[in-house]
C-alpha positions in Angstrom: 78.0 34.5 184.7 79.1 32.1 186.5 81.1 33.0 189.8 84.8 32.4 190.3 85.2 28.7 191.6 88.8 28.4 192.8 89.9 25.2 194.7 94.0 23.9 195.5 95.3 20.9 195.9 99.0 19.6 196.5 100.6 16.7 194.5 104.6 16.3 193.7 105.0 19.6 194.8 102.4 21.3 192.7 99.9 23.8 193.5 96.5 23.4 191.4 93.5 26.3 190.6 90.8 25.7 189.0 88.9 29.4 188.0 85.7 30.0 185.9 86.2 33.7 183.4 83.3 32.9 181.7 81.1 31.2 178.9 82.4 29.3 176.5 80.4 29.9 172.6 79.0 26.8 173.2 77.3 27.5 176.8 79.2 26.0 179.0 81.3 27.3 181.6 85.3 28.4 180.8 86.7 26.5 183.3 90.9 27.0 183.2 93.4 24.6 185.3 96.5 26.7 186.7 99.5 24.3 188.0 102.4 25.8 189.2 105.2 24.9 191.8 103.6 27.0 194.7 100.5 27.9 196.3 101.5 31.9 196.5 102.6 31.2 192.8 99.1 29.8 191.6 97.5 32.0 194.0 98.8 35.1 191.8 97.9 33.5 188.3 94.1 32.8 189.6 94.5 36.7 190.5 95.4 37.3 186.9 93.0 35.3 185.3 91.0 37.1 187.2 91.6 40.8 186.6 91.3 39.6 183.0 87.9 38.6 183.6 86.8 41.8 185.4 88.4 43.6 182.5 87.0 42.0 179.8 90.9 40.8 178.7 90.9 37.2 178.8 93.1 35.4 176.7 91.6 31.9 174.9 92.3 28.8 176.4 95.5 26.9 175.3 99.2 27.8 175.0 99.1 31.3 173.4 101.0 31.6 169.9 104.4 32.9 169.6 104.6 36.5 167.7 106.0 34.3 165.1 103.8 32.2 164.4 100.8 34.8 165.1 102.4 37.7 162.4 103.0 34.6 159.6 99.2 34.6 160.1 98.7 38.1 160.2 100.3 38.5 157.2 98.9 35.5 155.5 95.4 35.5 156.2 94.2 39.4 157.5 96.8 41.8 156.0 95.7 41.3 152.8 92.1 41.9 152.9 93.1 45.5 153.6 96.9 46.1 151.9 98.6 45.7 148.4 100.7 42.0 147.9 103.6 44.9 147.4 103.0 45.8 150.6 102.2 42.6 152.7 105.6 41.6 150.1 107.9 44.7 152.6 106.2 43.9 156.0 107.0 40.1 155.5 110.7 41.1 154.7 110.8 43.6 157.4 109.5 41.2 159.9 112.3 38.0 159.1 114.5 41.0 158.7 114.4 42.6 162.1 111.3 41.0 164.3 111.8 37.3 164.7 115.3 37.2 165.5 115.0 38.9 168.4 111.4 38.3 169.4 110.2 36.0 167.7 110.2 33.4 170.0 108.0 35.4 172.4 104.8 34.3 173.7 102.2 36.6 172.9 100.8 36.8 176.2 104.2 37.8 177.7 105.3 40.1 175.4 106.5 43.2 176.8 106.7 47.2 175.9 110.6 46.3 176.7 110.6 43.3 174.2 109.8 45.9 171.3 112.3 48.6 172.9 114.7 45.6 172.0 113.7 45.7 168.0 113.8 49.3 167.8 117.0 49.2 169.8 119.1 46.9 167.7 117.7 48.4 164.2 118.8 52.2 165.5 122.1 50.5 165.9 122.5 49.2 162.9 121.7 52.5 161.4 118.4 51.6 159.5 116.3 55.0 159.2 113.9 56.3 161.4 111.2 55.8 159.0 111.8 52.5 158.7 111.8 51.6 162.8 108.8 53.2 162.5 107.3 51.3 160.0 108.1 48.4 162.1 106.0 49.8 164.6 103.1 50.4 163.4 102.9 47.3 161.3 103.4 45.3 164.9 101.0 48.0 166.5 98.7 47.1 164.0 99.1 43.0 164.7 99.0 43.4 168.0 95.8 45.0 168.4 94.1 42.4 165.7 95.6 39.8 168.0 94.3 41.9 170.9 90.9 41.8 169.5 90.6 38.8 169.0 91.8 37.1 172.5 95.3 35.9 172.1 96.3 38.3 174.5 95.9 39.9 177.4 96.6 43.7 176.4 98.8 45.4 173.3 102.1 46.6 174.8 102.2 48.8 171.6 99.7 51.0 173.5 102.0 51.0 176.3 105.5 53.2 174.7 105.8 56.5 172.4 105.8 55.4 169.2 109.4 55.9 167.6 109.7 59.8 166.3 112.2 60.5 163.2 112.9 63.5 161.0 111.6 63.7 157.8 113.5 63.6 154.3 114.2 67.3 153.8 112.2 67.8 151.0 115.3 69.0 147.8 112.7 70.3 144.4 115.9 71.3 141.1 114.7 75.0 140.7 113.0 76.4 138.3 116.5 76.9 135.8 117.3 73.5 136.8 114.6 72.0 135.6 114.4 73.4 132.1 117.9 72.9 131.9 117.0 68.9 132.6 114.1 68.9 129.5 116.7 71.1 127.2 118.7 67.5 127.5 115.8 65.3 126.7 115.0 67.0 123.2 116.7 64.2 121.3 116.1 61.4 123.2 113.4 58.8 123.0 110.4 59.4 124.7 111.0 62.8 125.4 108.0 64.0 126.5 107.6 61.3 129.9 109.8 64.3 131.4 107.5 67.1 130.7 104.6 65.8 131.8 106.5 64.3 135.0 107.9 67.9 135.5 105.3 69.5 134.9 102.2 67.8 136.6 103.6 65.6 139.2 102.8 62.7 138.2 104.5 59.8 140.1 106.2 57.1 138.3 103.7 55.0 138.2 101.1 57.4 137.0 103.4 58.4 134.0 104.7 55.2 133.0 100.9 53.4 133.5 99.2 56.4 131.1 97.6 55.1 128.1 96.1 56.7 125.3 92.6 56.1 125.9 93.2 58.0 128.9 94.8 61.1 127.0 92.3 64.1 125.2 94.6 66.2 123.7 91.4 68.4 121.7 90.0 69.1 125.3 93.5 69.3 126.9 93.2 66.7 129.7 94.1 63.4 130.8 93.3 61.0 133.0 95.2 59.3 136.2 93.4 56.8 136.4 95.8 53.5 135.8 99.6 53.0 137.4 102.3 50.9 136.3 104.2 48.8 138.9 106.2 46.0 139.1 104.7 43.1 141.8 106.9 40.4 143.5 106.1 36.8 142.7 105.2 34.0 145.2 105.8 30.3 145.5 102.6 28.5 144.4 104.3 25.0 145.4 102.9 25.4 149.0 101.9 20.8 148.6 105.8 20.4 147.2 108.0 22.9 147.8 110.1 23.3 144.7 113.2 23.8 147.4 114.0 27.2 145.2 114.4 29.9 147.9 113.2 32.4 145.3 109.7 32.8 144.6 110.5 34.1 141.1 112.4 30.6 140.5 109.6 29.0 141.6 107.9 26.0 138.4 104.7 26.7 140.0 105.1 30.7 140.8 102.2 33.0 141.1 101.6 36.7 141.1 99.1 37.6 143.5 96.5 40.2 141.9 93.7 41.9 143.7 90.2 42.6 142.3 90.6 45.5 139.3 94.4 44.8 138.6 96.0 43.6 135.5 98.8 41.5 134.0 100.9 43.6 131.4 104.1 41.2 130.8 106.6 39.8 133.6 105.9 40.8 137.1 104.1 44.1 136.1 100.8 45.3 136.5 98.7 48.0 136.0 96.8 48.5 139.2 94.3 52.1 140.4 96.2 54.8 141.6 95.6 54.5 146.0 92.8 56.8 148.1 91.7 60.3 146.1 94.6 60.1 143.7 92.9 59.0 141.0 92.2 62.0 139.0 91.6 64.1 136.1 94.7 67.0 135.3 94.3 69.7 133.0 97.3 69.9 130.0 99.0 73.2 129.2 99.0 73.7 125.5 102.5 73.0 125.5 101.8 69.7 126.5 99.3 68.8 124.4 102.2 70.2 121.6 104.8 67.9 122.9 102.6 64.8 123.6 101.6 65.3 119.9 104.7 65.5 118.2 105.4 62.4 120.5 102.4 60.1 119.3 103.6 60.7 115.9 107.4 59.4 116.3 105.4 56.8 118.2 103.1 55.9 115.6 106.2 55.6 112.6 107.8 53.2 115.3 105.0 51.3 115.1 105.4 51.2 111.7 108.7 50.6 111.8 107.9 47.3 114.0 105.6 46.1 112.3 103.9 42.4 113.6 106.8 42.5 116.4 104.6 45.8 118.1 103.2 45.1 121.1 99.7 47.2 121.3 99.5 48.1 124.8 98.3 51.3 123.8 101.2 52.9 126.5 101.9 56.3 125.8 105.4 56.3 127.2 106.3 52.5 125.7 109.4 50.7 124.3 110.5 50.3 120.6 107.9 47.7 120.0 105.2 49.4 122.2 105.9 47.8 125.1 105.7 49.2 129.2 108.8 51.0 130.3 109.5 48.6 133.7 110.8 51.3 136.7 114.0 50.3 136.6 114.5 51.2 132.8 113.1 54.9 133.8 115.2 54.8 137.0 118.4 54.6 134.2 117.1 56.9 132.0 116.3 59.2 134.4 119.9 59.0 135.9 121.3 59.6 132.7 119.5 62.3 132.1 120.6 64.3 134.9 124.4 63.7 134.0 123.8 64.6 130.2 122.3 67.8 132.3 125.1 68.5 134.7 122.6 69.2 137.6 123.1 67.1 140.7 121.7 64.2 141.7 118.6 63.2 142.5 115.3 60.6 142.7 112.8 60.1 140.1 110.4 61.7 142.7 111.9 64.7 143.5 110.9 65.6 139.8 107.2 65.4 141.8 108.8 67.5 144.7 109.7 70.1 141.4 106.8 70.1 140.2 104.5 70.8 143.8 107.0 73.8 144.6 107.2 75.2 141.1 103.4 75.5 141.2 103.5 77.3 145.0 105.8 79.3 144.3 103.9 80.6 141.4 100.8 81.3 143.5 98.2 78.5 142.5 96.5 78.0 145.5 97.3 75.0 148.2 93.7 73.5 147.1 94.4 73.2 143.8 98.1 71.8 144.0 96.0 69.1 146.0 94.4 68.0 143.4 96.9 68.2 140.8 99.4 65.6 142.7 96.4 63.4 144.0 97.3 63.9 147.8 95.0 62.8 150.0 95.7 64.7 152.7 96.3 68.5 152.6 99.3 68.5 155.5 101.0 66.5 152.4 100.7 69.3 150.1 102.0 72.1 152.7 104.9 70.2 153.4 106.0 71.8 150.2 105.3 75.6 151.7 107.9 76.6 153.3 110.2 75.5 150.3 108.0 76.9 147.7 108.0 80.4 149.8 111.8 80.2 149.7 111.6 79.9 145.8 108.9 83.0 145.5 111.6 84.6 147.3 114.7 83.9 145.5 112.0 84.8 142.0 111.0 88.3 143.3 114.4 89.1 144.7 115.6 88.4 140.9 112.8 90.3 139.6 113.2 93.1 142.0 117.1 92.9 140.8 116.4 93.1 137.6 113.4 96.0 136.8 114.2 98.4 139.9 117.8 98.1 140.2 119.0 101.5 141.5 120.1 103.3 138.3 123.4 105.7 138.7 123.0 109.2 139.6 123.8 111.7 136.9 
């Protein structure tokens, strides 16, 4: 490697310096020109370049990109190789809302931890949840790490600060008697078995809605959780000639981004494989086998009534004409069910929490519960243990009160 070469000159009150910081990919010396108002400022910049050279962190030549320019490039070209299109859509939304207005015009080589703190402070003052602030930090941390490794910035400022902290949302499952009340309220509703499957097995919403008959074996008493039904946001397909419409869903050339193996079902609804270790086979108790048999008989009757209008996608839980049930319609049905049952309001996902805590309260080994729920990390499953312990204590107290109560003295 060529040794540093420095020279200075006075020209119209400007101080210049030239320093060789390494070798270009073509083998020629990478010689940088520094121009500052004073000699001291020029020397300071030269020292900075030499320090970067020593540490192996010399930034690429040319004017550094802004934060917004780099994040746009990162989310368009780098992140899609690792992330689901729906995840990228969420990342872009958070960057546009919180990051670009605050630090979007800051150059990467001038970005500091103080800039990131400013973003998080704005989010805190706006009342954003701590989990949302942490998510933005993780997006930025990863994007800036890639920028650093590619020579776009001398350091990653996200490394120089502690990640924002937040208090995890307390798990609030239904008690066993509440879950029974909810299931009782499904007796005369369409797709009643959908809620039995969700509450008993702890399947995610997308896993239940994406369940199809070829993956259900009632004779072997098991089902295979191999697909999830999700809604995917459309993207503009008019890059060459912008259509002028703000919403991509209204673009005449709209496109639905798909990853390998994904299938379009209807509109923006797609089938995709569960992430991580969530692809699994789940055993069915006899009660669920019986419920699914009854459900299939009703569906076959609906298919006969629909005739040619029947959409033969093979969904276990479908509309009256065989089409997929959207997550939004499923959510509305859940809310109506809770109201009919007279129990407290809750999210669809709280049904999954209920299954996990009841299984642990019944003494099912935590490793088995992890496998049934499709958790990639057993620490997620352990998060239910405290609630399950309280539920088990309540159950044993009730049993004790019923069976071991003191008899009145004769």
